[in-house]
Chimera marker file (.cmm) of the C-alpha trace (Angstrom):
<marker_set name="trace">
<marker id="1" x="0.067" y="0.027" z="0.061" r="1" g="1" b="0" radius="0.5"/>
<marker id="2" x="2.830" y="2.289" z="0.764" r="1" g="1" b="0" radius="0.5"/>
<marker id="3" x="4.228" y="1.821" z="-2.835" r="1" g="1" b="0" radius="0.5"/>
<marker id="4" x="0.930" y="3.202" z="-4.364" r="1" g="1" b="0" radius="0.5"/>
<marker id="5" x="0.763" y="6.348" z="-2.199" r="1" g="1" b="0" radius="0.5"/>
<marker id="6" x="3.697" y="8.298" z="-3.993" r="1" g="1" b="0" radius="0.5"/>
<marker id="7" x="2.311" y="7.691" z="-7.501" r="1" g="1" b="0" radius="0.5"/>
<marker id="8" x="-1.259" y="8.610" z="-6.174" r="1" g="1" b="0" radius="0.5"/>
<marker id="9" x="0.164" y="11.909" z="-4.803" r="1" g="1" b="0" radius="0.5"/>
<marker id="10" x="2.165" y="12.627" z="-7.958" r="1" g="1" b="0" radius="0.5"/>
<marker id="11" x="-0.963" y="12.194" z="-9.926" r="1" g="1" b="0" radius="0.5"/>
<marker id="12" x="-2.840" y="14.731" z="-7.778" r="1" g="1" b="0" radius="0.5"/>
<marker id="13" x="0.165" y="17.063" z="-7.970" r="1" g="1" b="0" radius="0.5"/>
<marker id="14" x="0.098" y="16.900" z="-11.703" r="1" g="1" b="0" radius="0.5"/>
<marker id="15" x="-3.612" y="17.447" z="-11.807" r="1" g="1" b="0" radius="0.5"/>
<marker id="16" x="-3.408" y="20.534" z="-9.513" r="1" g="1" b="0" radius="0.5"/>
<marker id="17" x="-0.506" y="21.902" z="-11.531" r="1" g="1" b="0" radius="0.5"/>
<marker id="18" x="-2.443" y="21.582" z="-14.752" r="1" g="1" b="0" radius="0.5"/>
<marker id="19" x="-5.683" y="23.093" z="-13.160" r="1" g="1" b="0" radius="0.5"/>
<marker id="20" x="-3.490" y="26.031" z="-11.871" r="1" g="1" b="0" radius="0.5"/>
<marker id="21" x="-1.858" y="26.501" z="-15.233" r="1" g="1" b="0" radius="0.5"/>
<marker id="22" x="-5.205" y="26.541" z="-16.897" r="1" g="1" b="0" radius="0.5"/>
<marker id="23" x="-6.698" y="29.038" z="-14.465" r="1" g="1" b="0" radius="0.5"/>
<marker id="24" x="-3.684" y="31.418" z="-14.908" r="1" g="1" b="0" radius="0.5"/>
<marker id="25" x="-4.138" y="31.188" z="-18.598" r="1" g="1" b="0" radius="0.5"/>
<marker id="26" x="-7.799" y="32.174" z="-18.337" r="1" g="1" b="0" radius="0.5"/>
<marker id="27" x="-6.985" y="35.085" z="-16.058" r="1" g="1" b="0" radius="0.5"/>
<marker id="28" x="-4.273" y="36.193" z="-18.533" r="1" g="1" b="0" radius="0.5"/>
<marker id="29" x="-6.620" y="36.144" z="-21.366" r="1" g="1" b="0" radius="0.5"/>
<marker id="30" x="-9.260" y="38.040" z="-19.519" r="1" g="1" b="0" radius="0.5"/>
<marker id="31" x="-6.800" y="40.661" z="-18.451" r="1" g="1" b="0" radius="0.5"/>
<marker id="32" x="-5.770" y="41.193" z="-22.088" r="1" g="1" b="0" radius="0.5"/>
<marker id="33" x="-9.190" y="41.782" z="-23.325" r="1" g="1" b="0" radius="0.5"/>
<marker id="34" x="-9.287" y="45.329" z="-22.098" r="1" g="1" b="0" radius="0.5"/>
<marker id="35" x="-7.696" y="47.525" z="-24.775" r="1" g="1" b="0" radius="0.5"/>
<marker id="36" x="-5.195" y="50.126" z="-23.931" r="1" g="1" b="0" radius="0.5"/>
<marker id="37" x="-6.850" y="53.338" z="-24.856" r="1" g="1" b="0" radius="0.5"/>
<marker id="38" x="-4.705" y="56.480" z="-25.562" r="1" g="1" b="0" radius="0.5"/>
<marker id="39" x="-5.119" y="59.837" z="-27.091" r="1" g="1" b="0" radius="0.5"/>
<marker id="40" x="-4.680" y="60.007" z="-30.858" r="1" g="1" b="0" radius="0.5"/>
<marker id="41" x="-5.831" y="56.483" z="-31.539" r="1" g="1" b="0" radius="0.5"/>
<marker id="42" x="-8.421" y="55.728" z="-34.246" r="1" g="1" b="0" radius="0.5"/>
<marker id="43" x="-10.490" y="52.483" z="-33.685" r="1" g="1" b="0" radius="0.5"/>
<marker id="44" x="-13.135" y="50.627" z="-35.496" r="1" g="1" b="0" radius="0.5"/>
<marker id="45" x="-16.389" y="50.138" z="-33.725" r="1" g="1" b="0" radius="0.5"/>
<marker id="46" x="-17.941" y="46.743" z="-32.776" r="1" g="1" b="0" radius="0.5"/>
<marker id="47" x="-21.137" y="46.465" z="-34.573" r="1" g="1" b="0" radius="0.5"/>
<marker id="48" x="-23.655" y="43.688" z="-35.433" r="1" g="1" b="0" radius="0.5"/>
<marker id="49" x="-23.493" y="44.768" z="-39.122" r="1" g="1" b="0" radius="0.5"/>
<marker id="50" x="-20.582" y="46.228" z="-40.993" r="1" g="1" b="0" radius="0.5"/>
<marker id="51" x="-20.053" y="50.066" z="-40.683" r="1" g="1" b="0" radius="0.5"/>
<marker id="52" x="-17.676" y="52.628" z="-41.755" r="1" g="1" b="0" radius="0.5"/>
<marker id="53" x="-18.028" y="54.561" z="-38.453" r="1" g="1" b="0" radius="0.5"/>
<marker id="54" x="-14.920" y="54.957" z="-36.575" r="1" g="1" b="0" radius="0.5"/>
<marker id="55" x="-13.799" y="56.610" z="-33.318" r="1" g="1" b="0" radius="0.5"/>
<marker id="56" x="-10.822" y="58.966" z="-32.636" r="1" g="1" b="0" radius="0.5"/>
<marker id="57" x="-9.785" y="59.293" z="-29.082" r="1" g="1" b="0" radius="0.5"/>
<marker id="58" x="-9.132" y="63.056" z="-28.502" r="1" g="1" b="0" radius="0.5"/>
<marker id="59" x="-8.677" y="63.485" z="-24.790" r="1" g="1" b="0" radius="0.5"/>
<marker id="60" x="-8.655" y="61.329" z="-21.638" r="1" g="1" b="0" radius="0.5"/>
<marker id="61" x="-9.102" y="62.831" z="-18.159" r="1" g="1" b="0" radius="0.5"/>
<marker id="62" x="-10.318" y="62.066" z="-14.599" r="1" g="1" b="0" radius="0.5"/>
<marker id="63" x="-14.026" y="62.943" z="-13.941" r="1" g="1" b="0" radius="0.5"/>
<marker id="64" x="-16.035" y="62.362" z="-10.780" r="1" g="1" b="0" radius="0.5"/>
<marker id="65" x="-14.048" y="59.339" z="-9.600" r="1" g="1" b="0" radius="0.5"/>
<marker id="66" x="-14.133" y="57.892" z="-13.131" r="1" g="1" b="0" radius="0.5"/>
<marker id="67" x="-12.114" y="58.285" z="-16.311" r="1" g="1" b="0" radius="0.5"/>
<marker id="68" x="-13.795" y="60.049" z="-19.192" r="1" g="1" b="0" radius="0.5"/>
<marker id="69" x="-12.675" y="59.410" z="-22.738" r="1" g="1" b="0" radius="0.5"/>
<marker id="70" x="-13.595" y="62.194" z="-25.183" r="1" g="1" b="0" radius="0.5"/>
<marker id="71" x="-13.953" y="60.967" z="-28.714" r="1" g="1" b="0" radius="0.5"/>
<marker id="72" x="-15.027" y="61.996" z="-32.090" r="1" g="1" b="0" radius="0.5"/>
<marker id="73" x="-17.060" y="59.558" z="-34.255" r="1" g="1" b="0" radius="0.5"/>
<marker id="74" x="-16.119" y="59.914" z="-37.913" r="1" g="1" b="0" radius="0.5"/>
<marker id="75" x="-17.231" y="58.295" z="-41.240" r="1" g="1" b="0" radius="0.5"/>
<marker id="76" x="-20.726" y="57.613" z="-39.869" r="1" g="1" b="0" radius="0.5"/>
<marker id="77" x="-22.882" y="56.536" z="-42.814" r="1" g="1" b="0" radius="0.5"/>
<marker id="78" x="-25.864" y="58.869" z="-43.320" r="1" g="1" b="0" radius="0.5"/>
<marker id="79" x="-29.291" y="57.377" z="-43.665" r="1" g="1" b="0" radius="0.5"/>
<marker id="80" x="-30.240" y="56.617" z="-47.312" r="1" g="1" b="0" radius="0.5"/>
<marker id="81" x="-33.583" y="58.295" z="-46.650" r="1" g="1" b="0" radius="0.5"/>
<marker id="82" x="-32.089" y="61.778" z="-46.535" r="1" g="1" b="0" radius="0.5"/>
<marker id="83" x="-31.849" y="63.073" z="-50.182" r="1" g="1" b="0" radius="0.5"/>
<marker id="84" x="-29.213" y="65.618" z="-50.900" r="1" g="1" b="0" radius="0.5"/>
<marker id="85" x="-27.279" y="65.147" z="-47.693" r="1" g="1" b="0" radius="0.5"/>
<marker id="86" x="-23.571" y="64.402" z="-47.412" r="1" g="1" b="0" radius="0.5"/>
<marker id="87" x="-23.299" y="60.467" z="-47.440" r="1" g="1" b="0" radius="0.5"/>
<marker id="88" x="-20.960" y="60.539" z="-44.367" r="1" g="1" b="0" radius="0.5"/>
<marker id="89" x="-21.396" y="62.403" z="-41.092" r="1" g="1" b="0" radius="0.5"/>
<marker id="90" x="-19.480" y="62.820" z="-37.937" r="1" g="1" b="0" radius="0.5"/>
<marker id="91" x="-19.913" y="63.762" z="-34.315" r="1" g="1" b="0" radius="0.5"/>
<marker id="92" x="-17.055" y="66.157" z="-33.161" r="1" g="1" b="0" radius="0.5"/>
<marker id="93" x="-17.269" y="65.614" z="-29.462" r="1" g="1" b="0" radius="0.5"/>
<marker id="94" x="-18.854" y="62.971" z="-27.410" r="1" g="1" b="0" radius="0.5"/>
<marker id="95" x="-17.710" y="61.863" z="-23.802" r="1" g="1" b="0" radius="0.5"/>
<marker id="96" x="-17.753" y="58.101" z="-22.696" r="1" g="1" b="0" radius="0.5"/>
<marker id="97" x="-16.901" y="56.456" z="-19.343" r="1" g="1" b="0" radius="0.5"/>
<marker id="98" x="-13.599" y="54.540" z="-20.183" r="1" g="1" b="0" radius="0.5"/>
<marker id="99" x="-14.415" y="51.025" z="-19.287" r="1" g="1" b="0" radius="0.5"/>
<marker id="100" x="-17.780" y="51.265" z="-21.371" r="1" g="1" b="0" radius="0.5"/>
<marker id="101" x="-15.842" y="52.674" z="-24.393" r="1" g="1" b="0" radius="0.5"/>
<marker id="102" x="-13.305" y="49.936" z="-24.113" r="1" g="1" b="0" radius="0.5"/>
<marker id="103" x="-16.176" y="47.424" z="-24.778" r="1" g="1" b="0" radius="0.5"/>
<marker id="104" x="-17.187" y="49.291" z="-27.996" r="1" g="1" b="0" radius="0.5"/>
<marker id="105" x="-13.878" y="49.412" z="-29.729" r="1" g="1" b="0" radius="0.5"/>
<marker id="106" x="-12.797" y="46.650" z="-32.208" r="1" g="1" b="0" radius="0.5"/>
<marker id="107" x="-9.540" y="47.018" z="-33.944" r="1" g="1" b="0" radius="0.5"/>
<marker id="108" x="-6.895" y="49.748" z="-33.583" r="1" g="1" b="0" radius="0.5"/>
<marker id="109" x="-6.536" y="51.343" z="-36.984" r="1" g="1" b="0" radius="0.5"/>
<marker id="110" x="-4.143" y="54.285" z="-36.533" r="1" g="1" b="0" radius="0.5"/>
<marker id="111" x="-2.252" y="56.312" z="-33.950" r="1" g="1" b="0" radius="0.5"/>
<marker id="112" x="-1.165" y="59.995" z="-33.933" r="1" g="1" b="0" radius="0.5"/>
<marker id="113" x="-4.526" y="61.149" z="-35.146" r="1" g="1" b="0" radius="0.5"/>
<marker id="114" x="-5.489" y="64.788" z="-34.450" r="1" g="1" b="0" radius="0.5"/>
<marker id="115" x="-8.934" y="65.779" z="-33.153" r="1" g="1" b="0" radius="0.5"/>
<marker id="116" x="-11.280" y="66.804" z="-35.994" r="1" g="1" b="0" radius="0.5"/>
<marker id="117" x="-12.382" y="70.275" z="-36.543" r="1" g="1" b="0" radius="0.5"/>
<marker id="118" x="-14.929" y="71.502" z="-33.927" r="1" g="1" b="0" radius="0.5"/>
<marker id="119" x="-13.814" y="69.074" z="-31.172" r="1" g="1" b="0" radius="0.5"/>
<marker id="120" x="-12.518" y="71.866" z="-28.942" r="1" g="1" b="0" radius="0.5"/>
<marker id="121" x="-15.875" y="73.746" z="-29.416" r="1" g="1" b="0" radius="0.5"/>
<marker id="122" x="-17.801" y="70.729" z="-28.177" r="1" g="1" b="0" radius="0.5"/>
<marker id="123" x="-15.359" y="69.921" z="-25.417" r="1" g="1" b="0" radius="0.5"/>
<marker id="124" x="-15.621" y="73.575" z="-24.099" r="1" g="1" b="0" radius="0.5"/>
<marker id="125" x="-19.378" y="73.427" z="-24.146" r="1" g="1" b="0" radius="0.5"/>
<marker id="126" x="-19.268" y="70.193" z="-22.235" r="1" g="1" b="0" radius="0.5"/>
<marker id="127" x="-16.901" y="71.668" z="-19.613" r="1" g="1" b="0" radius="0.5"/>
<marker id="128" x="-18.842" y="74.929" z="-19.211" r="1" g="1" b="0" radius="0.5"/>
<marker id="129" x="-22.188" y="73.149" z="-18.857" r="1" g="1" b="0" radius="0.5"/>
<marker id="130" x="-20.850" y="70.456" z="-16.469" r="1" g="1" b="0" radius="0.5"/>
<marker id="131" x="-21.928" y="67.754" z="-18.927" r="1" g="1" b="0" radius="0.5"/>
<marker id="132" x="-22.369" y="64.185" z="-18.253" r="1" g="1" b="0" radius="0.5"/>
<marker id="133" x="-20.750" y="61.106" z="-19.922" r="1" g="1" b="0" radius="0.5"/>
<marker id="134" x="-22.215" y="58.184" z="-21.894" r="1" g="1" b="0" radius="0.5"/>
<marker id="135" x="-22.378" y="54.771" z="-20.226" r="1" g="1" b="0" radius="0.5"/>
<marker id="136" x="-23.880" y="52.904" z="-23.154" r="1" g="1" b="0" radius="0.5"/>
<marker id="137" x="-22.080" y="51.403" z="-26.189" r="1" g="1" b="0" radius="0.5"/>
<marker id="138" x="-21.005" y="53.713" z="-29.172" r="1" g="1" b="0" radius="0.5"/>
<marker id="139" x="-23.556" y="51.838" z="-31.405" r="1" g="1" b="0" radius="0.5"/>
<marker id="140" x="-26.327" y="52.486" z="-28.979" r="1" g="1" b="0" radius="0.5"/>
<marker id="141" x="-25.457" y="56.168" z="-28.956" r="1" g="1" b="0" radius="0.5"/>
<marker id="142" x="-25.402" y="56.277" z="-32.662" r="1" g="1" b="0" radius="0.5"/>
<marker id="143" x="-28.803" y="54.712" z="-32.728" r="1" g="1" b="0" radius="0.5"/>
<marker id="144" x="-30.279" y="57.227" z="-30.329" r="1" g="1" b="0" radius="0.5"/>
<marker id="145" x="-28.639" y="60.268" z="-31.855" r="1" g="1" b="0" radius="0.5"/>
<marker id="146" x="-28.964" y="59.409" z="-35.602" r="1" g="1" b="0" radius="0.5"/>
<marker id="147" x="-31.831" y="56.994" z="-35.736" r="1" g="1" b="0" radius="0.5"/>
<marker id="148" x="-32.137" y="53.191" z="-36.260" r="1" g="1" b="0" radius="0.5"/>
<marker id="149" x="-30.394" y="53.261" z="-39.741" r="1" g="1" b="0" radius="0.5"/>
<marker id="150" x="-27.080" y="53.472" z="-38.019" r="1" g="1" b="0" radius="0.5"/>
<link id1="1" id2="2" r="1" g="1" b="0" radius="0.2"/>
<link id1="2" id2="3" r="1" g="1" b="0" radius="0.2"/>
<link id1="3" id2="4" r="1" g="1" b="0" radius="0.2"/>
<link id1="4" id2="5" r="1" g="1" b="0" radius="0.2"/>
<link id1="5" id2="6" r="1" g="1" b="0" radius="0.2"/>
<link id1="6" id2="7" r="1" g="1" b="0" radius="0.2"/>
<link id1="7" id2="8" r="1" g="1" b="0" radius="0.2"/>
<link id1="8" id2="9" r="1" g="1" b="0" radius="0.2"/>
<link id1="9" id2="10" r="1" g="1" b="0" radius="0.2"/>
<link id1="10" id2="11" r="1" g="1" b="0" radius="0.2"/>
<link id1="11" id2="12" r="1" g="1" b="0" radius="0.2"/>
<link id1="12" id2="13" r="1" g="1" b="0" radius="0.2"/>
<link id1="13" id2="14" r="1" g="1" b="0" radius="0.2"/>
<link id1="14" id2="15" r="1" g="1" b="0" radius="0.2"/>
<link id1="15" id2="16" r="1" g="1" b="0" radius="0.2"/>
<link id1="16" id2="17" r="1" g="1" b="0" radius="0.2"/>
<link id1="17" id2="18" r="1" g="1" b="0" radius="0.2"/>
<link id1="18" id2="19" r="1" g="1" b="0" radius="0.2"/>
<link id1="19" id2="20" r="1" g="1" b="0" radius="0.2"/>
<link id1="20" id2="21" r="1" g="1" b="0" radius="0.2"/>
<link id1="21" id2="22" r="1" g="1" b="0" radius="0.2"/>
<link id1="22" id2="23" r="1" g="1" b="0" radius="0.2"/>
<link id1="23" id2="24" r="1" g="1" b="0" radius="0.2"/>
<link id1="24" id2="25" r="1" g="1" b="0" radius="0.2"/>
<link id1="25" id2="26" r="1" g="1" b="0" radius="0.2"/>
<link id1="26" id2="27" r="1" g="1" b="0" radius="0.2"/>
<link id1="27" id2="28" r="1" g="1" b="0" radius="0.2"/>
<link id1="28" id2="29" r="1" g="1" b="0" radius="0.2"/>
<link id1="29" id2="30" r="1" g="1" b="0" radius="0.2"/>
<link id1="30" id2="31" r="1" g="1" b="0" radius="0.2"/>
<link id1="31" id2="32" r="1" g="1" b="0" radius="0.2"/>
<link id1="32" id2="33" r="1" g="1" b="0" radius="0.2"/>
<link id1="33" id2="34" r="1" g="1" b="0" radius="0.2"/>
<link id1="34" id2="35" r="1" g="1" b="0" radius="0.2"/>
<link id1="35" id2="36" r="1" g="1" b="0" radius="0.2"/>
<link id1="36" id2="37" r="1" g="1" b="0" radius="0.2"/>
<link id1="37" id2="38" r="1" g="1" b="0" radius="0.2"/>
<link id1="38" id2="39" r="1" g="1" b="0" radius="0.2"/>
<link id1="39" id2="40" r="1" g="1" b="0" radius="0.2"/>
<link id1="40" id2="41" r="1" g="1" b="0" radius="0.2"/>
<link id1="41" id2="42" r="1" g="1" b="0" radius="0.2"/>
<link id1="42" id2="43" r="1" g="1" b="0" radius="0.2"/>
<link id1="43" id2="44" r="1" g="1" b="0" radius="0.2"/>
<link id1="44" id2="45" r="1" g="1" b="0" radius="0.2"/>
<link id1="45" id2="46" r="1" g="1" b="0" radius="0.2"/>
<link id1="46" id2="47" r="1" g="1" b="0" radius="0.2"/>
<link id1="47" id2="48" r="1" g="1" b="0" radius="0.2"/>
<link id1="48" id2="49" r="1" g="1" b="0" radius="0.2"/>
<link id1="49" id2="50" r="1" g="1" b="0" radius="0.2"/>
<link id1="50" id2="51" r="1" g="1" b="0" radius="0.2"/>
<link id1="51" id2="52" r="1" g="1" b="0" radius="0.2"/>
<link id1="52" id2="53" r="1" g="1" b="0" radius="0.2"/>
<link id1="53" id2="54" r="1" g="1" b="0" radius="0.2"/>
<link id1="54" id2="55" r="1" g="1" b="0" radius="0.2"/>
<link id1="55" id2="56" r="1" g="1" b="0" radius="0.2"/>
<link id1="56" id2="57" r="1" g="1" b="0" radius="0.2"/>
<link id1="57" id2="58" r="1" g="1" b="0" radius="0.2"/>
<link id1="58" id2="59" r="1" g="1" b="0" radius="0.2"/>
<link id1="59" id2="60" r="1" g="1" b="0" radius="0.2"/>
<link id1="60" id2="61" r="1" g="1" b="0" radius="0.2"/>
<link id1="61" id2="62" r="1" g="1" b="0" radius="0.2"/>
<link id1="62" id2="63" r="1" g="1" b="0" radius="0.2"/>
<link id1="63" id2="64" r="1" g="1" b="0" radius="0.2"/>
<link id1="64" id2="65" r="1" g="1" b="0" radius="0.2"/>
<link id1="65" id2="66" r="1" g="1" b="0" radius="0.2"/>
<link id1="66" id2="67" r="1" g="1" b="0" radius="0.2"/>
<link id1="67" id2="68" r="1" g="1" b="0" radius="0.2"/>
<link id1="68" id2="69" r="1" g="1" b="0" radius="0.2"/>
<link id1="69" id2="70" r="1" g="1" b="0" radius="0.2"/>
<link id1="70" id2="71" r="1" g="1" b="0" radius="0.2"/>
<link id1="71" id2="72" r="1" g="1" b="0" radius="0.2"/>
<link id1="72" id2="73" r="1" g="1" b="0" radius="0.2"/>
<link id1="73" id2="74" r="1" g="1" b="0" radius="0.2"/>
<link id1="74" id2="75" r="1" g="1" b="0" radius="0.2"/>
<link id1="75" id2="76" r="1" g="1" b="0" radius="0.2"/>
<link id1="76" id2="77" r="1" g="1" b="0" radius="0.2"/>
<link id1="77" id2="78" r="1" g="1" b="0" radius="0.2"/>
<link id1="78" id2="79" r="1" g="1" b="0" radius="0.2"/>
<link id1="79" id2="80" r="1" g="1" b="0" radius="0.2"/>
<link id1="80" id2="81" r="1" g="1" b="0" radius="0.2"/>
<link id1="81" id2="82" r="1" g="1" b="0" radius="0.2"/>
<link id1="82" id2="83" r="1" g="1" b="0" radius="0.2"/>
<link id1="83" id2="84" r="1" g="1" b="0" radius="0.2"/>
<link id1="84" id2="85" r="1" g="1" b="0" radius="0.2"/>
<link id1="85" id2="86" r="1" g="1" b="0" radius="0.2"/>
<link id1="86" id2="87" r="1" g="1" b="0" radius="0.2"/>
<link id1="87" id2="88" r="1" g="1" b="0" radius="0.2"/>
<link id1="88" id2="89" r="1" g="1" b="0" radius="0.2"/>
<link id1="89" id2="90" r="1" g="1" b="0" radius="0.2"/>
<link id1="90" id2="91" r="1" g="1" b="0" radius="0.2"/>
<link id1="91" id2="92" r="1" g="1" b="0" radius="0.2"/>
<link id1="92" id2="93" r="1" g="1" b="0" radius="0.2"/>
<link id1="93" id2="94" r="1" g="1" b="0" radius="0.2"/>
<link id1="94" id2="95" r="1" g="1" b="0" radius="0.2"/>
<link id1="95" id2="96" r="1" g="1" b="0" radius="0.2"/>
<link id1="96" id2="97" r="1" g="1" b="0" radius="0.2"/>
<link id1="97" id2="98" r="1" g="1" b="0" radius="0.2"/>
<link id1="98" id2="99" r="1" g="1" b="0" radius="0.2"/>
<link id1="99" id2="100" r="1" g="1" b="0" radius="0.2"/>
<link id1="100" id2="101" r="1" g="1" b="0" radius="0.2"/>
<link id1="101" id2="102" r="1" g="1" b="0" radius="0.2"/>
<link id1="102" id2="103" r="1" g="1" b="0" radius="0.2"/>
<link id1="103" id2="104" r="1" g="1" b="0" radius="0.2"/>
<link id1="104" id2="105" r="1" g="1" b="0" radius="0.2"/>
<link id1="105" id2="106" r="1" g="1" b="0" radius="0.2"/>
<link id1="106" id2="107" r="1" g="1" b="0" radius="0.2"/>
<link id1="107" id2="108" r="1" g="1" b="0" radius="0.2"/>
<link id1="108" id2="109" r="1" g="1" b="0" radius="0.2"/>
<link id1="109" id2="110" r="1" g="1" b="0" radius="0.2"/>
<link id1="110" id2="111" r="1" g="1" b="0" radius="0.2"/>
<link id1="111" id2="112" r="1" g="1" b="0" radius="0.2"/>
<link id1="112" id2="113" r="1" g="1" b="0" radius="0.2"/>
<link id1="113" id2="114" r="1" g="1" b="0" radius="0.2"/>
<link id1="114" id2="115" r="1" g="1" b="0" radius="0.2"/>
<link id1="115" id2="116" r="1" g="1" b="0" radius="0.2"/>
<link id1="116" id2="117" r="1" g="1" b="0" radius="0.2"/>
<link id1="117" id2="118" r="1" g="1" b="0" radius="0.2"/>
<link id1="118" id2="119" r="1" g="1" b="0" radius="0.2"/>
<link id1="119" id2="120" r="1" g="1" b="0" radius="0.2"/>
<link id1="120" id2="121" r="1" g="1" b="0" radius="0.2"/>
<link id1="121" id2="122" r="1" g="1" b="0" radius="0.2"/>
<link id1="122" id2="123" r="1" g="1" b="0" radius="0.2"/>
<link id1="123" id2="124" r="1" g="1" b="0" radius="0.2"/>
<link id1="124" id2="125" r="1" g="1" b="0" radius="0.2"/>
<link id1="125" id2="126" r="1" g="1" b="0" radius="0.2"/>
<link id1="126" id2="127" r="1" g="1" b="0" radius="0.2"/>
<link id1="127" id2="128" r="1" g="1" b="0" radius="0.2"/>
<link id1="128" id2="129" r="1" g="1" b="0" radius="0.2"/>
<link id1="129" id2="130" r="1" g="1" b="0" radius="0.2"/>
<link id1="130" id2="131" r="1" g="1" b="0" radius="0.2"/>
<link id1="131" id2="132" r="1" g="1" b="0" radius="0.2"/>
<link id1="132" id2="133" r="1" g="1" b="0" radius="0.2"/>
<link id1="133" id2="134" r="1" g="1" b="0" radius="0.2"/>
<link id1="134" id2="135" r="1" g="1" b="0" radius="0.2"/>
<link id1="135" id2="136" r="1" g="1" b="0" radius="0.2"/>
<link id1="136" id2="137" r="1" g="1" b="0" radius="0.2"/>
<link id1="137" id2="138" r="1" g="1" b="0" radius="0.2"/>
<link id1="138" id2="139" r="1" g="1" b="0" radius="0.2"/>
<link id1="139" id2="140" r="1" g="1" b="0" radius="0.2"/>
<link id1="140" id2="141" r="1" g="1" b="0" radius="0.2"/>
<link id1="141" id2="142" r="1" g="1" b="0" radius="0.2"/>
<link id1="142" id2="143" r="1" g="1" b="0" radius="0.2"/>
<link id1="143" id2="144" r="1" g="1" b="0" radius="0.2"/>
<link id1="144" id2="145" r="1" g="1" b="0" radius="0.2"/>
<link id1="145" id2="146" r="1" g="1" b="0" radius="0.2"/>
<link id1="146" id2="147" r="1" g="1" b="0" radius="0.2"/>
<link id1="147" id2="148" r="1" g="1" b="0" radius="0.2"/>
<link id1="148" id2="149" r="1" g="1" b="0" radius="0.2"/>
<link id1="149" id2="150" r="1" g="1" b="0" radius="0.2"/>
</marker_set>
């Protein structure tokens, strides 16, 4: 009986080591899923259907015990029911809570991008009016601001 004990313990050790390794891999994968957001980045947006809309991160700052990420949304497809309009639109300034925005971005497309025209105007208005921040996805905001076509 004593001869079986060491192999039994070694099997348990191997099982525990394997389980520990598997759990650490899961934790590592989970930790990597949060993108590293930085000013000047351009990202594609997670969407159920393909979209040309992209975001540009213009400013990141602390806000009421949270982090606000001020973005511009560019290349938004205009609704086809609007005759005579520019086929692409943009939102110059829109503030998001950082962790919520992180769940909305898909692929990093570029870095070193400058804020688009009128970003500073929208940002200053937000500051002066003690504006809030969005805590819903970018696509949900596009749906509420621009209608269901987006």
